[in-house]
ChimeraX commands (.cxc) that place a marker at each C-alpha (Angstrom):
marker #1 position -50.05,26.37,-8.06 radius 0.5
marker #1 position -46.97,28.38,-8.99 radius 0.5
marker #1 position -43.75,27.25,-10.68 radius 0.5
marker #1 position -40.41,28.96,-11.23 radius 0.5
marker #1 position -38.91,29.12,-14.71 radius 0.5
marker #1 position -35.27,30.05,-15.29 radius 0.5
marker #1 position -33.58,30.72,-18.62 radius 0.5
marker #1 position -29.76,30.82,-18.65 radius 0.5
marker #1 position -28.04,32.19,-21.71 radius 0.5
marker #1 position -24.60,33.48,-22.55 radius 0.5
marker #1 position -25.79,37.10,-22.22 radius 0.5
marker #1 position -28.61,37.12,-19.68 radius 0.5
marker #1 position -30.37,35.13,-16.96 radius 0.5
marker #1 position -34.17,35.36,-16.67 radius 0.5
marker #1 position -36.47,34.06,-13.97 radius 0.5
marker #1 position -40.25,34.16,-13.68 radius 0.5
marker #1 position -43.14,32.85,-11.63 radius 0.5
marker #1 position -45.57,30.99,-13.89 radius 0.5
marker #1 position -49.06,29.79,-12.99 radius 0.5
marker #1 position -50.84,26.66,-14.27 radius 0.5
marker #1 position -52.29,28.55,-17.24 radius 0.5
marker #1 position -48.87,29.69,-18.44 radius 0.5
marker #1 position -49.29,33.28,-17.25 radius 0.5
marker #1 position -46.26,35.22,-16.02 radius 0.5
marker #1 position -46.94,36.47,-12.51 radius 0.5
marker #1 position -43.57,38.11,-11.90 radius 0.5
marker #1 position -40.42,38.37,-13.99 radius 0.5
marker #1 position -36.88,39.59,-13.51 radius 0.5
marker #1 position -33.50,39.25,-15.23 radius 0.5
marker #1 position -29.82,39.98,-14.78 radius 0.5
marker #1 position -26.65,39.83,-16.91 radius 0.5
marker #1 position -24.95,36.42,-17.02 radius 0.5
marker #1 position -21.36,37.72,-16.97 radius 0.5
marker #1 position -20.32,34.28,-18.12 radius 0.5
marker #1 position -16.64,35.19,-18.22 radius 0.5
marker #1 position -16.67,35.24,-14.39 radius 0.5
marker #1 position -16.98,31.43,-14.45 radius 0.5
marker #1 position -19.60,28.82,-13.65 radius 0.5
marker #1 position -19.57,29.29,-9.88 radius 0.5
marker #1 position -20.22,33.03,-10.17 radius 0.5
marker #1 position -23.01,32.43,-12.70 radius 0.5
marker #1 position -24.67,29.90,-10.39 radius 0.5
marker #1 position -24.51,32.45,-7.57 radius 0.5
marker #1 position -26.28,35.00,-9.77 radius 0.5
marker #1 position -28.90,32.41,-10.77 radius 0.5
marker #1 position -29.55,31.62,-7.11 radius 0.5
marker #1 position -29.77,35.29,-6.15 radius 0.5
marker #1 position -32.21,36.07,-8.96 radius 0.5
marker #1 position -34.30,32.95,-8.32 radius 0.5
marker #1 position -34.62,33.70,-4.61 radius 0.5
marker #1 position -35.67,37.27,-5.33 radius 0.5
marker #1 position -38.38,36.10,-7.72 radius 0.5
marker #1 position -39.55,33.28,-5.43 radius 0.5
marker #1 position -39.99,35.80,-2.62 radius 0.5
marker #1 position -42.76,37.43,-4.68 radius 0.5
marker #1 position -44.86,34.24,-4.75 radius 0.5
marker #1 position -48.17,34.25,-2.83 radius 0.5
marker #1 position -48.03,30.46,-2.41 radius 0.5
marker #1 position -45.20,27.90,-2.17 radius 0.5
marker #1 position -43.29,27.33,-5.40 radius 0.5
marker #1 position -44.01,23.74,-6.44 radius 0.5
marker #1 position -40.94,23.22,-8.60 radius 0.5
marker #1 position -38.40,24.87,-10.83 radius 0.5
marker #1 position -37.46,24.31,-14.45 radius 0.5
marker #1 position -34.20,25.55,-15.94 radius 0.5
marker #1 position -33.53,26.02,-19.62 radius 0.5
marker #1 position -29.84,26.35,-20.41 radius 0.5
marker #1 position -27.74,26.60,-23.52 radius 0.5
marker #1 position -25.91,23.35,-24.20 radius 0.5
marker #1 position -26.61,19.65,-24.42 radius 0.5
marker #1 position -28.44,18.68,-21.24 radius 0.5
marker #1 position -29.23,15.25,-19.80 radius 0.5
marker #1 position -32.66,16.20,-18.44 radius 0.5
marker #1 position -32.99,13.00,-16.39 radius 0.5
marker #1 position -29.95,13.87,-14.29 radius 0.5
marker #1 position -29.93,17.64,-14.79 radius 0.5
marker #1 position -26.37,17.26,-16.06 radius 0.5
marker #1 position -24.72,19.51,-18.65 radius 0.5
marker #1 position -23.11,17.13,-21.14 radius 0.5
marker #1 position -21.61,19.90,-23.25 radius 0.5
marker #1 position -21.83,23.68,-23.47 radius 0.5
marker #1 position -20.02,25.93,-25.93 radius 0.5
marker #1 position -17.68,28.77,-25.06 radius 0.5
marker #1 position -20.62,31.09,-24.36 radius 0.5
marker #1 position -20.80,29.51,-20.88 radius 0.5
marker #1 position -17.24,28.63,-19.83 radius 0.5
marker #1 position -17.02,25.96,-17.15 radius 0.5
marker #1 position -20.60,24.83,-17.79 radius 0.5
marker #1 position -19.68,21.46,-19.35 radius 0.5
marker #1 position -19.89,18.69,-16.75 radius 0.5
marker #1 position -21.99,20.74,-14.32 radius 0.5
marker #1 position -24.75,18.99,-12.36 radius 0.5
marker #1 position -27.03,21.96,-12.92 radius 0.5
marker #1 position -30.32,20.50,-11.70 radius 0.5
marker #1 position -29.06,18.94,-8.44 radius 0.5
marker #1 position -26.92,22.00,-7.65 radius 0.5
marker #1 position -29.80,24.44,-8.00 radius 0.5
marker #1 position -32.21,22.12,-6.20 radius 0.5
marker #1 position -29.89,22.08,-3.20 radius 0.5
marker #1 position -29.49,25.86,-3.29 radius 0.5
marker #1 position -33.19,26.70,-3.73 radius 0.5
marker #1 position -34.81,23.93,-1.70 radius 0.5
marker #1 position -37.27,22.91,-4.44 radius 0.5
marker #1 position -37.22,20.16,-7.09 radius 0.5
marker #1 position -35.36,21.37,-10.18 radius 0.5
marker #1 position -35.53,19.96,-13.71 radius 0.5
marker #1 position -32.92,21.15,-16.21 radius 0.5
marker #1 position -33.25,20.98,-19.98 radius 0.5
marker #1 position -31.91,22.59,-23.13 radius 0.5
marker #1 position -33.12,26.17,-23.61 radius 0.5
marker #1 position -34.65,25.57,-27.06 radius 0.5
marker #1 position -36.44,22.48,-25.74 radius 0.5
marker #1 position -37.92,24.78,-23.10 radius 0.5
marker #1 position -38.93,27.37,-25.71 radius 0.5
marker #1 position -40.53,24.68,-27.87 radius 0.5
marker #1 position -42.47,23.44,-24.85 radius 0.5
marker #1 position -43.81,26.96,-24.28 radius 0.5
marker #1 position -44.89,27.28,-27.91 radius 0.5
marker #1 position -46.72,23.96,-27.72 radius 0.5
marker #1 position -48.40,24.91,-24.44 radius 0.5
marker #1 position -49.53,28.50,-25.00 radius 0.5
marker #1 position -47.91,29.57,-28.27 radius 0.5
marker #1 position -47.89,29.11,-32.02 radius 0.5
marker #1 position -47.79,25.29,-31.85 radius 0.5
marker #1 position -50.68,24.90,-29.39 radius 0.5
marker #1 position -52.78,21.91,-30.44 radius 0.5
marker #1 position -50.06,20.64,-32.82 radius 0.5
marker #1 position -48.69,17.14,-32.25 radius 0.5
marker #1 position -45.62,17.18,-34.50 radius 0.5
marker #1 position -43.55,20.31,-34.91 radius 0.5
marker #1 position -40.03,21.55,-35.13 radius 0.5
marker #1 position -38.82,24.77,-33.51 radius 0.5
marker #1 position -35.77,26.68,-34.62 radius 0.5
marker #1 position -34.33,29.77,-32.94 radius 0.5
marker #1 position -32.20,32.21,-34.92 radius 0.5
marker #1 position -29.80,34.27,-32.85 radius 0.5
marker #1 position -26.05,34.31,-32.40 radius 0.5
marker #1 position -26.31,30.66,-33.37 radius 0.5
marker #1 position -29.12,28.37,-34.47 radius 0.5
marker #1 position -30.93,26.16,-31.97 radius 0.5
marker #1 position -33.54,23.52,-32.57 radius 0.5
marker #1 position -36.04,21.25,-30.86 radius 0.5
marker #1 position -38.22,18.44,-32.18 radius 0.5
marker #1 position -41.66,17.53,-30.80 radius 0.5
marker #1 position -43.27,14.25,-31.88 radius 0.5
marker #1 position -46.69,13.17,-30.69 radius 0.5
marker #1 position -46.80,16.15,-28.36 radius 0.5
marker #1 position -43.58,15.13,-26.59 radius 0.5
marker #1 position -40.04,16.41,-26.91 radius 0.5
marker #1 position -37.80,14.04,-28.79 radius 0.5
marker #1 position -34.42,14.33,-27.11 radius 0.5
marker #1 position -32.62,11.48,-28.87 radius 0.5
marker #1 position -30.43,8.69,-27.51 radius 0.5
marker #1 position -27.79,11.07,-26.09 radius 0.5
marker #1 position -29.83,14.21,-25.45 radius 0.5
marker #1 position -28.61,15.69,-28.71 radius 0.5
marker #1 position -31.76,15.74,-30.85 radius 0.5
marker #1 position -32.60,19.10,-32.36 radius 0.5
marker #1 position -29.04,20.42,-32.70 radius 0.5
marker #1 position -29.89,21.49,-36.22 radius 0.5
marker #1 position -27.54,24.45,-36.20 radius 0.5
marker #1 position -24.59,22.08,-36.49 radius 0.5
marker #1 position -25.91,20.15,-39.45 radius 0.5
marker #1 position -23.66,20.84,-42.44 radius 0.5
marker #1 position -25.34,23.09,-44.97 radius 0.5
marker #1 position -22.21,23.61,-47.07 radius 0.5
marker #1 position -19.63,20.80,-46.71 radius 0.5
marker #1 position -16.10,22.21,-46.27 radius 0.5
marker #1 position -17.65,25.65,-45.78 radius 0.5
marker #1 position -16.98,28.22,-43.08 radius 0.5
marker #1 position -15.40,26.96,-39.84 radius 0.5
marker #1 position -17.75,26.67,-36.86 radius 0.5
marker #1 position -16.98,26.90,-33.14 radius 0.5
marker #1 position -18.23,23.30,-32.77 radius 0.5
marker #1 position -15.12,22.15,-34.64 radius 0.5
marker #1 position -16.91,21.39,-37.90 radius 0.5
marker #1 position -17.16,23.31,-41.15 radius 0.5
marker #1 position -20.12,24.56,-43.15 radius 0.5
marker #1 position -22.59,24.34,-40.26 radius 0.5
marker #1 position -26.00,25.89,-40.85 radius 0.5
marker #1 position -25.55,28.49,-38.14 radius 0.5
marker #1 position -22.68,30.02,-40.11 radius 0.5
marker #1 position -25.20,30.88,-42.84 radius 0.5
marker #1 position -28.70,31.18,-41.36 radius 0.5
marker #1 position -28.22,32.71,-37.90 radius 0.5
marker #1 position -29.03,36.35,-37.17 radius 0.5
marker #1 position -25.30,36.89,-36.73 radius 0.5
marker #1 position -24.72,35.46,-40.22 radius 0.5
marker #1 position -27.29,37.87,-41.69 radius 0.5
marker #1 position -25.33,40.82,-40.31 radius 0.5
marker #1 position -22.03,39.41,-41.57 radius 0.5
marker #1 position -23.34,38.77,-45.05 radius 0.5
marker #1 position -24.80,42.26,-45.30 radius 0.5
marker #1 position -21.45,43.73,-44.26 radius 0.5
marker #1 position -19.71,41.61,-46.91 radius 0.5
marker #1 position -21.95,43.26,-49.51 radius 0.5
marker #1 position -21.31,46.77,-48.13 radius 0.5
marker #1 position -18.58,48.42,-50.19 radius 0.5
marker #1 position -18.06,51.45,-47.96 radius 0.5
marker #1 position -19.42,53.15,-44.88 radius 0.5
marker #1 position -19.84,52.03,-41.30 radius 0.5
marker #1 position -20.53,48.30,-40.87 radius 0.5
marker #1 position -23.96,47.15,-39.76 radius 0.5
marker #1 position -23.89,46.51,-36.02 radius 0.5
marker #1 position -26.74,44.01,-35.92 radius 0.5
marker #1 position -29.90,42.73,-37.54 radius 0.5
marker #1 position -31.97,45.75,-36.53 radius 0.5
marker #1 position -29.68,48.01,-38.53 radius 0.5
marker #1 position -29.66,45.59,-41.46 radius 0.5
marker #1 position -33.43,45.22,-41.69 radius 0.5
marker #1 position -34.06,48.91,-41.12 radius 0.5
marker #1 position -31.62,49.78,-43.92 radius 0.5
marker #1 position -33.23,47.24,-46.26 radius 0.5
marker #1 position -36.52,49.12,-46.00 radius 0.5
marker #1 position -35.52,52.78,-45.82 radius 0.5
marker #1 position -31.77,53.25,-45.64 radius 0.5
marker #1 position -29.51,55.27,-47.99 radius 0.5
marker #1 position -29.14,53.65,-51.41 radius 0.5
marker #1 position -25.78,51.93,-50.86 radius 0.5
marker #1 position -26.69,50.58,-47.43 radius 0.5
marker #1 position -30.16,49.57,-48.60 radius 0.5
marker #1 position -28.72,47.58,-51.48 radius 0.5
marker #1 position -26.14,45.84,-49.26 radius 0.5
marker #1 position -28.80,44.97,-46.69 radius 0.5
marker #1 position -31.08,43.56,-49.38 radius 0.5
marker #1 position -28.24,41.42,-50.74 radius 0.5
marker #1 position -27.57,40.11,-47.24 radius 0.5
marker #1 position -31.24,39.31,-46.66 radius 0.5
marker #1 position -31.49,37.60,-50.06 radius 0.5
marker #1 position -28.52,35.32,-49.37 radius 0.5
marker #1 position -29.73,34.64,-45.84 radius 0.5
marker #1 position -33.30,33.74,-46.82 radius 0.5
marker #1 position -32.25,31.61,-49.80 radius 0.5
marker #1 position -29.97,29.54,-47.58 radius 0.5
marker #1 position -32.57,29.36,-44.81 radius 0.5
marker #1 position -35.19,28.15,-47.30 radius 0.5
marker #1 position -32.84,25.41,-48.48 radius 0.5
marker #1 position -32.15,24.41,-44.89 radius 0.5
marker #1 position -35.87,24.34,-44.06 radius 0.5
marker #1 position -36.50,22.09,-47.06 radius 0.5
marker #1 position -33.84,19.70,-45.79 radius 0.5
marker #1 position -35.45,19.67,-42.34 radius 0.5
marker #1 position -38.91,19.12,-43.81 radius 0.5
marker #1 position -37.60,16.12,-45.73 radius 0.5
marker #1 position -35.91,14.74,-42.62 radius 0.5
marker #1 position -38.69,15.26,-40.05 radius 0.5
marker #1 position -41.89,16.09,-42.00 radius 0.5
marker #1 position -43.41,18.17,-39.18 radius 0.5
marker #1 position -46.88,19.66,-39.38 radius 0.5
marker #1 position -45.40,23.09,-38.80 radius 0.5
marker #1 position -42.03,24.74,-38.20 radius 0.5
marker #1 position -41.88,27.48,-35.58 radius 0.5
marker #1 position -39.19,30.13,-36.06 radius 0.5
marker #1 position -38.09,31.98,-32.94 radius 0.5
marker #1 position -35.46,34.47,-31.86 radius 0.5
marker #1 position -35.44,38.24,-31.72 radius 0.5
marker #1 position -35.44,38.48,-35.50 radius 0.5
marker #1 position -39.06,37.28,-35.77 radius 0.5
marker #1 position -40.29,40.57,-34.24 radius 0.5
marker #1 position -38.60,42.60,-36.98 radius 0.5
marker #1 position -39.92,43.43,-40.42 radius 0.5
marker #1 position -38.92,42.96,-44.06 radius 0.5
marker #1 position -37.18,39.58,-43.98 radius 0.5
marker #1 position -40.19,37.31,-43.23 radius 0.5
marker #1 position -41.94,37.89,-46.55 radius 0.5
marker #1 position -38.62,37.33,-48.34 radius 0.5
marker #1 position -38.28,34.00,-46.50 radius 0.5
marker #1 position -41.77,32.89,-47.50 radius 0.5
marker #1 position -40.98,33.71,-51.13 radius 0.5
marker #1 position -37.65,31.85,-51.01 radius 0.5
marker #1 position -39.26,28.84,-49.33 radius 0.5
marker #1 position -42.00,28.68,-51.98 radius 0.5
marker #1 position -39.33,28.71,-54.71 radius 0.5
marker #1 position -37.38,25.97,-52.97 radius 0.5
marker #1 position -40.44,23.80,-52.46 radius 0.5
marker #1 position -42.01,24.12,-55.90 radius 0.5
marker #1 position -39.75,21.75,-57.89 radius 0.5
marker #1 position -39.67,19.27,-55.01 radius 0.5
marker #1 position -43.48,19.05,-54.63 radius 0.5
marker #1 position -42.81,19.89,-51.00 radius 0.5
marker #1 position -45.02,21.75,-48.56 radius 0.5
marker #1 position -43.62,23.69,-45.61 radius 0.5
marker #1 position -45.80,25.51,-43.09 radius 0.5
marker #1 position -43.93,28.27,-41.24 radius 0.5
marker #1 position -45.10,30.21,-38.20 radius 0.5
marker #1 position -43.41,32.86,-36.14 radius 0.5
marker #1 position -42.96,32.04,-32.46 radius 0.5
marker #1 position -45.60,33.62,-30.23 radius 0.5
marker #1 position -44.04,33.62,-26.76 radius 0.5
marker #1 position -41.18,35.97,-27.59 radius 0.5
marker #1 position -38.27,36.57,-25.22 radius 0.5
marker #1 position -40.12,34.89,-22.33 radius 0.5
marker #1 position -40.52,31.54,-24.09 radius 0.5
marker #1 position -37.58,30.09,-22.17 radius 0.5
marker #1 position -38.92,30.83,-18.68 radius 0.5
marker #1 position -42.50,29.83,-19.56 radius 0.5
marker #1 position -41.33,26.58,-21.15 radius 0.5
marker #1 position -38.91,25.78,-18.33 radius 0.5
marker #1 position -41.71,26.13,-15.79 radius 0.5
marker #1 position -43.89,23.87,-17.93 radius 0.5
marker #1 position -41.12,21.25,-18.06 radius 0.5
marker #1 position -41.02,21.28,-14.23 radius 0.5
marker #1 position -44.82,21.04,-14.11 radius 0.5
marker #1 position -44.88,18.05,-16.46 radius 0.5
marker #1 position -42.12,16.31,-14.48 radius 0.5
marker #1 position -44.16,16.74,-11.31 radius 0.5
marker #1 position -47.31,15.38,-12.99 radius 0.5
marker #1 position -45.36,12.37,-14.28 radius 0.5
marker #1 position -43.88,11.69,-10.83 radius 0.5
marker #1 position -47.35,11.94,-9.25 radius 0.5
marker #1 position -48.78,9.44,-11.71 radius 0.5
marker #1 position -45.92,7.05,-11.10 radius 0.5
marker #1 position -46.46,7.29,-7.33 radius 0.5
marker #1 position -50.19,6.71,-7.70 radius 0.5
marker #1 position -49.52,3.68,-9.90 radius 0.5
marker #1 position -47.10,2.24,-7.33 radius 0.5
marker #1 position -49.66,2.65,-4.56 radius 0.5
marker #1 position -52.31,0.84,-6.60 radius 0.5
marker #1 position -49.96,-2.10,-7.02 radius 0.5
marker #1 position -49.27,-2.40,-3.29 radius 0.5
marker link #1:1,2 radius 0.2
marker link #1:2,3 radius 0.2
marker link #1:3,4 radius 0.2
marker link #1:4,5 radius 0.2
marker link #1:5,6 radius 0.2
marker link #1:6,7 radius 0.2
marker link #1:7,8 radius 0.2
marker link #1:8,9 radius 0.2
marker link #1:9,10 radius 0.2
marker link #1:10,11 radius 0.2
marker link #1:11,12 radius 0.2
marker link #1:12,13 radius 0.2
marker link #1:13,14 radius 0.2
marker link #1:14,15 radius 0.2
marker link #1:15,16 radius 0.2
marker link #1:16,17 radius 0.2
marker link #1:17,18 radius 0.2
marker link #1:18,19 radius 0.2
marker link #1:19,20 radius 0.2
marker link #1:20,21 radius 0.2
marker link #1:21,22 radius 0.2
marker link #1:22,23 radius 0.2
marker link #1:23,24 radius 0.2
marker link #1:24,25 radius 0.2
marker link #1:25,26 radius 0.2
marker link #1:26,27 radius 0.2
marker link #1:27,28 radius 0.2
marker link #1:28,29 radius 0.2
marker link #1:29,30 radius 0.2
marker link #1:30,31 radius 0.2
marker link #1:31,32 radius 0.2
marker link #1:32,33 radius 0.2
marker link #1:33,34 radius 0.2
marker link #1:34,35 radius 0.2
marker link #1:35,36 radius 0.2
marker link #1:36,37 radius 0.2
marker link #1:37,38 radius 0.2
marker link #1:38,39 radius 0.2
marker link #1:39,40 radius 0.2
marker link #1:40,41 radius 0.2
marker link #1:41,42 radius 0.2
marker link #1:42,43 radius 0.2
marker link #1:43,44 radius 0.2
marker link #1:44,45 radius 0.2
marker link #1:45,46 radius 0.2
marker link #1:46,47 radius 0.2
marker link #1:47,48 radius 0.2
marker link #1:48,49 radius 0.2
marker link #1:49,50 radius 0.2
marker link #1:50,51 radius 0.2
marker link #1:51,52 radius 0.2
marker link #1:52,53 radius 0.2
marker link #1:53,54 radius 0.2
marker link #1:54,55 radius 0.2
marker link #1:55,56 radius 0.2
marker link #1:56,57 radius 0.2
marker link #1:57,58 radius 0.2
marker link #1:58,59 radius 0.2
marker link #1:59,60 radius 0.2
marker link #1:60,61 radius 0.2
marker link #1:61,62 radius 0.2
marker link #1:62,63 radius 0.2
marker link #1:63,64 radius 0.2
marker link #1:64,65 radius 0.2
marker link #1:65,66 radius 0.2
marker link #1:66,67 radius 0.2
marker link #1:67,68 radius 0.2
marker link #1:68,69 radius 0.2
marker link #1:69,70 radius 0.2
marker link #1:70,71 radius 0.2
marker link #1:71,72 radius 0.2
marker link #1:72,73 radius 0.2
marker link #1:73,74 radius 0.2
marker link #1:74,75 radius 0.2
marker link #1:75,76 radius 0.2
marker link #1:76,77 radius 0.2
marker link #1:77,78 radius 0.2
marker link #1:78,79 radius 0.2
marker link #1:79,80 radius 0.2
marker link #1:80,81 radius 0.2
marker link #1:81,82 radius 0.2
marker link #1:82,83 radius 0.2
marker link #1:83,84 radius 0.2
marker link #1:84,85 radius 0.2
marker link #1:85,86 radius 0.2
marker link #1:86,87 radius 0.2
marker link #1:87,88 radius 0.2
marker link #1:88,89 radius 0.2
marker link #1:89,90 radius 0.2
marker link #1:90,91 radius 0.2
marker link #1:91,92 radius 0.2
marker link #1:92,93 radius 0.2
marker link #1:93,94 radius 0.2
marker link #1:94,95 radius 0.2
marker link #1:95,96 radius 0.2
marker link #1:96,97 radius 0.2
marker link #1:97,98 radius 0.2
marker link #1:98,99 radius 0.2
marker link #1:99,100 radius 0.2
marker link #1:100,101 radius 0.2
marker link #1:101,102 radius 0.2
marker link #1:102,103 radius 0.2
marker link #1:103,104 radius 0.2
marker link #1:104,105 radius 0.2
marker link #1:105,106 radius 0.2
marker link #1:106,107 radius 0.2
marker link #1:107,108 radius 0.2
marker link #1:108,109 radius 0.2
marker link #1:109,110 radius 0.2
marker link #1:110,111 radius 0.2
marker link #1:111,112 radius 0.2
marker link #1:112,113 radius 0.2
marker link #1:113,114 radius 0.2
marker link #1:114,115 radius 0.2
marker link #1:115,116 radius 0.2
marker link #1:116,117 radius 0.2
marker link #1:117,118 radius 0.2
marker link #1:118,119 radius 0.2
marker link #1:119,120 radius 0.2
marker link #1:120,121 radius 0.2
marker link #1:121,122 radius 0.2
marker link #1:122,123 radius 0.2
marker link #1:123,124 radius 0.2
marker link #1:124,125 radius 0.2
marker link #1:125,126 radius 0.2
marker link #1:126,127 radius 0.2
marker link #1:127,128 radius 0.2
marker link #1:128,129 radius 0.2
marker link #1:129,130 radius 0.2
marker link #1:130,131 radius 0.2
marker link #1:131,132 radius 0.2
marker link #1:132,133 radius 0.2
marker link #1:133,134 radius 0.2
marker link #1:134,135 radius 0.2
marker link #1:135,136 radius 0.2
marker link #1:136,137 radius 0.2
marker link #1:137,138 radius 0.2
marker link #1:138,139 radius 0.2
marker link #1:139,140 radius 0.2
marker link #1:140,141 radius 0.2
marker link #1:141,142 radius 0.2
marker link #1:142,143 radius 0.2
marker link #1:143,144 radius 0.2
marker link #1:144,145 radius 0.2
marker link #1:145,146 radius 0.2
marker link #1:146,147 radius 0.2
marker link #1:147,148 radius 0.2
marker link #1:148,149 radius 0.2
marker link #1:149,150 radius 0.2
marker link #1:150,151 radius 0.2
marker link #1:151,152 radius 0.2
marker link #1:152,153 radius 0.2
marker link #1:153,154 radius 0.2
marker link #1:154,155 radius 0.2
marker link #1:155,156 radius 0.2
marker link #1:156,157 radius 0.2
marker link #1:157,158 radius 0.2
marker link #1:158,159 radius 0.2
marker link #1:159,160 radius 0.2
marker link #1:160,161 radius 0.2
marker link #1:161,162 radius 0.2
marker link #1:162,163 radius 0.2
marker link #1:163,164 radius 0.2
marker link #1:164,165 radius 0.2
marker link #1:165,166 radius 0.2
marker link #1:166,167 radius 0.2
marker link #1:167,168 radius 0.2
marker link #1:168,169 radius 0.2
marker link #1:169,170 radius 0.2
marker link #1:170,171 radius 0.2
marker link #1:171,172 radius 0.2
marker link #1:172,173 radius 0.2
marker link #1:173,174 radius 0.2
marker link #1:174,175 radius 0.2
marker link #1:175,176 radius 0.2
marker link #1:176,177 radius 0.2
marker link #1:177,178 radius 0.2
marker link #1:178,179 radius 0.2
marker link #1:179,180 radius 0.2
marker link #1:180,181 radius 0.2
marker link #1:181,182 radius 0.2
marker link #1:182,183 radius 0.2
marker link #1:183,184 radius 0.2
marker link #1:184,185 radius 0.2
marker link #1:185,186 radius 0.2
marker link #1:186,187 radius 0.2
marker link #1:187,188 radius 0.2
marker link #1:188,189 radius 0.2
marker link #1:189,190 radius 0.2
marker link #1:190,191 radius 0.2
marker link #1:191,192 radius 0.2
marker link #1:192,193 radius 0.2
marker link #1:193,194 radius 0.2
marker link #1:194,195 radius 0.2
marker link #1:195,196 radius 0.2
marker link #1:196,197 radius 0.2
marker link #1:197,198 radius 0.2
marker link #1:198,199 radius 0.2
marker link #1:199,200 radius 0.2
marker link #1:200,201 radius 0.2
marker link #1:201,202 radius 0.2
marker link #1:202,203 radius 0.2
marker link #1:203,204 radius 0.2
marker link #1:204,205 radius 0.2
marker link #1:205,206 radius 0.2
marker link #1:206,207 radius 0.2
marker link #1:207,208 radius 0.2
marker link #1:208,209 radius 0.2
marker link #1:209,210 radius 0.2
marker link #1:210,211 radius 0.2
marker link #1:211,212 radius 0.2
marker link #1:212,213 radius 0.2
marker link #1:213,214 radius 0.2
marker link #1:214,215 radius 0.2
marker link #1:215,216 radius 0.2
marker link #1:216,217 radius 0.2
marker link #1:217,218 radius 0.2
marker link #1:218,219 radius 0.2
marker link #1:219,220 radius 0.2
marker link #1:220,221 radius 0.2
marker link #1:221,222 radius 0.2
marker link #1:222,223 radius 0.2
marker link #1:223,224 radius 0.2
marker link #1:224,225 radius 0.2
marker link #1:225,226 radius 0.2
marker link #1:226,227 radius 0.2
marker link #1:227,228 radius 0.2
marker link #1:228,229 radius 0.2
marker link #1:229,230 radius 0.2
marker link #1:230,231 radius 0.2
marker link #1:231,232 radius 0.2
marker link #1:232,233 radius 0.2
marker link #1:233,234 radius 0.2
marker link #1:234,235 radius 0.2
marker link #1:235,236 radius 0.2
marker link #1:236,237 radius 0.2
marker link #1:237,238 radius 0.2
marker link #1:238,239 radius 0.2
marker link #1:239,240 radius 0.2
marker link #1:240,241 radius 0.2
marker link #1:241,242 radius 0.2
marker link #1:242,243 radius 0.2
marker link #1:243,244 radius 0.2
marker link #1:244,245 radius 0.2
marker link #1:245,246 radius 0.2
marker link #1:246,247 radius 0.2
marker link #1:247,248 radius 0.2
marker link #1:248,249 radius 0.2
marker link #1:249,250 radius 0.2
marker link #1:250,251 radius 0.2
marker link #1:251,252 radius 0.2
marker link #1:252,253 radius 0.2
marker link #1:253,254 radius 0.2
marker link #1:254,255 radius 0.2
marker link #1:255,256 radius 0.2
marker link #1:256,257 radius 0.2
marker link #1:257,258 radius 0.2
marker link #1:258,259 radius 0.2
marker link #1:259,260 radius 0.2
marker link #1:260,261 radius 0.2
marker link #1:261,262 radius 0.2
marker link #1:262,263 radius 0.2
marker link #1:263,264 radius 0.2
marker link #1:264,265 radius 0.2
marker link #1:265,266 radius 0.2
marker link #1:266,267 radius 0.2
marker link #1:267,268 radius 0.2
marker link #1:268,269 radius 0.2
marker link #1:269,270 radius 0.2
marker link #1:270,271 radius 0.2
marker link #1:271,272 radius 0.2
marker link #1:272,273 radius 0.2
marker link #1:273,274 radius 0.2
marker link #1:274,275 radius 0.2
marker link #1:275,276 radius 0.2
marker link #1:276,277 radius 0.2
marker link #1:277,278 radius 0.2
marker link #1:278,279 radius 0.2
marker link #1:279,280 radius 0.2
marker link #1:280,281 radius 0.2
marker link #1:281,282 radius 0.2
marker link #1:282,283 radius 0.2
marker link #1:283,284 radius 0.2
marker link #1:284,285 radius 0.2
marker link #1:285,286 radius 0.2
marker link #1:286,287 radius 0.2
marker link #1:287,288 radius 0.2
marker link #1:288,289 radius 0.2
marker link #1:289,290 radius 0.2
marker link #1:290,291 radius 0.2
marker link #1:291,292 radius 0.2
marker link #1:292,293 radius 0.2
marker link #1:293,294 radius 0.2
marker link #1:294,295 radius 0.2
marker link #1:295,296 radius 0.2
marker link #1:296,297 radius 0.2
marker link #1:297,298 radius 0.2
marker link #1:298,299 radius 0.2
marker link #1:299,300 radius 0.2
marker link #1:300,301 radius 0.2
marker link #1:301,302 radius 0.2
marker link #1:302,303 radius 0.2
marker link #1:303,304 radius 0.2
marker link #1:304,305 radius 0.2
marker link #1:305,306 radius 0.2
marker link #1:306,307 radius 0.2
marker link #1:307,308 radius 0.2
marker link #1:308,309 radius 0.2
marker link #1:309,310 radius 0.2
marker link #1:310,311 radius 0.2
marker link #1:311,312 radius 0.2
marker link #1:312,313 radius 0.2
marker link #1:313,314 radius 0.2
marker link #1:314,315 radius 0.2
marker link #1:315,316 radius 0.2
marker link #1:316,317 radius 0.2
marker link #1:317,318 radius 0.2
marker link #1:318,319 radius 0.2
marker link #1:319,320 radius 0.2
view
C-alpha cells in the first residue's frame, strides 16, 4: 500500500509517495511563497500533491500533512501558526485538503512528523522514550513516550524553542523574551558569529560559519569559533534542562545543521562539561532521515491513523 506525505514549511512544500516500509517511491517539491496567502499556498499544495499522486501504481490509501504551527491533529485544525505562514492560524487544514484530494488526510505538527519518521526508520528506531529537536530558523521539538507522540492537553507539547533560556533576554516573535530559539537555532549561530566578527563581510548562513571555523582566514575563523562556542555552550545547557524535565533515553537533533561538520564535536564536549557536575547523562544522536523526515513521518502518521481506525471498526463489529 502507498501513502502520501506532505511537509509544509515557510520556505518550501514537499510531497512524496511512501510505501509500508518507509521507502520514498517518488518525491517532488515547490516553493511555498507564503506571502501570497493561505489560499494560494493551499492551491500549490493541492497541485503538488496531485502531481505526485499521479505517479502512484496503486491507489493512495491516505495522506499525512506535517505543517509548521500548533496543530489539533484530531480535527486537522491549525490552532496557531507564526508569521512564516500568514493566514494559516484557524485553518481547517486536514478537512480542506481531504476535500481537495479525495483521500483521508491527517494533519500534524511538522516536528511531530519528523520525530515519527525517526522512530519508524531513523535514529530512534526501537527506542520507546525520546525527544527530537530541530535546529533551523527556529527551534522545534517533539516528545515521544512509550513509542507514542505526547501532544499535551492543547496540542502544544514539544514547543521547546519557546521555553525561556535567559529570562528577560532577547525578544522573540512569539511575544516572549529569552526564548531558547534566540540562542540555539541555526539562525542564532550565524548571528552570534557575526557579532564576534569585527570587520569584513557578514556570514550569510551556517555553512559559511562552519566552513570558516575549520579553514577560513584568521579573523573569520576566530569569529566563527567564538560563535560556535557560545552556541554549543547554550545548547548544552538547554539540553541539560530538557534531560532533567523529560529524562528521555535519547535526544535526536535534526535540521540542516546536522549534516555539516565542526560543531557536533564541540557540542558533545560542551554537553559533557554541563553534565559532569550534575551527575547527568545525556545521549545525543543526529537525525537520520534528513530533509525528507517530514514527508516520511507525515505518511506514517496517516498510516497509523488508518490502522487505529481499522482496529476500532473491527472492535465495534465484534461487539455487535
